[in-house]
C-alpha positions as CSV (number, residue, x, y, z in Angstrom):
1,M,-6.7,8.1,-20.2
2,S,-9.3,6.9,-22.7
3,G,-9.2,10.2,-25.0
4,R,-12.7,11.1,-24.3
5,G,-12.3,14.6,-26.2
6,E,-8.7,15.2,-24.8
7,S,-5.8,15.9,-27.1
8,A,-2.7,13.7,-27.0
9,G,-0.6,16.5,-25.4
10,R,-3.0,17.0,-22.6
11,L,-3.0,13.1,-21.7
12,W,0.8,13.1,-22.1
13,L,1.0,16.3,-20.2
14,R,-1.2,14.8,-17.0
15,A,0.6,11.3,-17.3
16,G,3.8,13.4,-17.0
17,L,2.3,15.3,-14.0
18,V,1.1,12.2,-12.2
19,W,4.5,10.4,-12.7
20,L,6.4,13.2,-11.1
21,A,4.2,13.3,-7.9
22,L,4.7,9.4,-7.7
23,T,8.5,10.2,-8.4
24,G,8.5,12.3,-5.5
25,L,6.4,10.3,-3.1
26,L,9.0,7.6,-4.2
27,A,12.0,9.6,-2.8
28,A,9.2,10.7,0.4
29,T,9.2,6.9,1.2
30,I,12.8,6.0,0.6
31,L,13.8,9.5,2.8
32,G,11.1,7.9,5.6
33,A,12.6,4.5,5.8
34,Y,16.2,6.2,7.0
35,L,14.6,8.8,9.0
36,P,14.3,8.5,12.7
37,L,10.6,8.7,13.1
38,G,10.6,5.9,15.3
39,T,7.1,4.6,16.2
40,W,5.7,7.1,13.3
41,K,7.7,5.2,10.5
42,L,4.9,3.0,9.6
43,P,2.1,5.3,9.9
44,V,4.4,7.8,7.5
45,A,5.0,5.0,5.0
46,L,1.5,4.0,5.0
47,G,0.2,7.3,4.1
48,I,2.5,7.7,1.2
49,A,1.7,4.3,-0.1
50,G,-1.8,5.3,0.5
51,L,-1.6,8.8,-1.7
52,K,0.5,6.7,-4.4
53,A,-2.5,4.3,-4.7
54,G,-5.0,7.0,-5.0
55,L,-3.2,8.7,-7.9
56,V,-2.8,5.8,-9.8
57,G,-6.7,5.0,-9.2
58,L,-8.0,8.3,-10.1
59,V,-5.8,9.1,-12.7
60,F,-4.7,5.8,-14.7
61,M,-7.5,3.6,-13.9
62,E,-10.0,6.7,-14.2
63,L,-12.1,6.1,-11.1
64,A,-13.4,9.8,-11.1
65,S,-15.5,9.0,-14.2
66,A,-16.3,5.3,-13.5
67,R,-19.3,3.9,-13.9
68,A,-20.4,2.9,-10.2
69,I,-19.8,-0.9,-10.4
70,T,-16.5,-0.6,-11.8
71,R,-16.1,2.0,-8.4
72,F,-17.5,-0.7,-6.2
73,A,-15.0,-3.2,-7.2
74,A,-11.9,-1.4,-6.7
75,L,-13.6,-0.2,-3.0
76,S,-14.1,-3.9,-2.5
77,G,-10.2,-4.8,-3.2
78,F,-9.6,-2.0,-1.0
79,L,-11.4,-3.1,2.0
80,F,-10.4,-6.7,1.4
81,A,-6.6,-5.4,1.5
82,A,-7.4,-3.3,4.6
83,L,-9.5,-6.2,6.2
84,L,-6.0,-8.7,5.8
85,M,-4.0,-6.0,6.9
86,A,-6.2,-5.6,10.3
87,I,-6.3,-9.1,10.5
88,V,-2.0,-9.4,10.4
89,L,-1.7,-6.5,12.5
90,L,-4.1,-7.9,15.3
91,E,-2.2,-11.3,14.9
92,E,1.0,-9.7,15.7
93,A,-0.3,-7.3,18.4
94,T,-1.6,-10.4,20.2
95,R,0.8,-13.1,19.9
96,S,3.3,-14.2,22.6
97,H,6.7,-14.1,22.1
98,L,9.0,-16.6,22.5
99,S,12.7,-16.1,23.6
100,D,15.6,-16.5,21.1
101,T,16.3,-20.2,22.1
102,F,13.5,-22.8,21.9
103,P,13.6,-25.3,24.2
104,V,14.9,-28.6,22.7
105,A,12.4,-31.2,22.7
106,A,13.3,-34.8,24.1
107,R,14.2,-37.2,21.9
108,A,12.5,-40.5,22.0
109,T,15.2,-42.9,22.1
110,P,14.1,-46.4,20.8
111,E,14.7,-49.1,23.1
């Protein structure tokens, strides 16, 4: 939206259309949170979040027409966030779950 030869009206129209799309995706996120999707709830939510991030990146950050170094910086941030998410999911998948009650440690009584 740097205005490279575009009129102000066209910029506002594009921003308004993206805003409507983001609002629709927000409604889809809220609806998906209350639907009985079972194990598909997380993939649906992450897919919608990816669409929202893609819209913001392409339109407002102008990554489609950015220089290569700018796209590389955005991609590296995305890959780092994906790596952190993968680490969290792997840790959760391999964690040995404890019961609801922890055993009370024997207290050392002073003699």
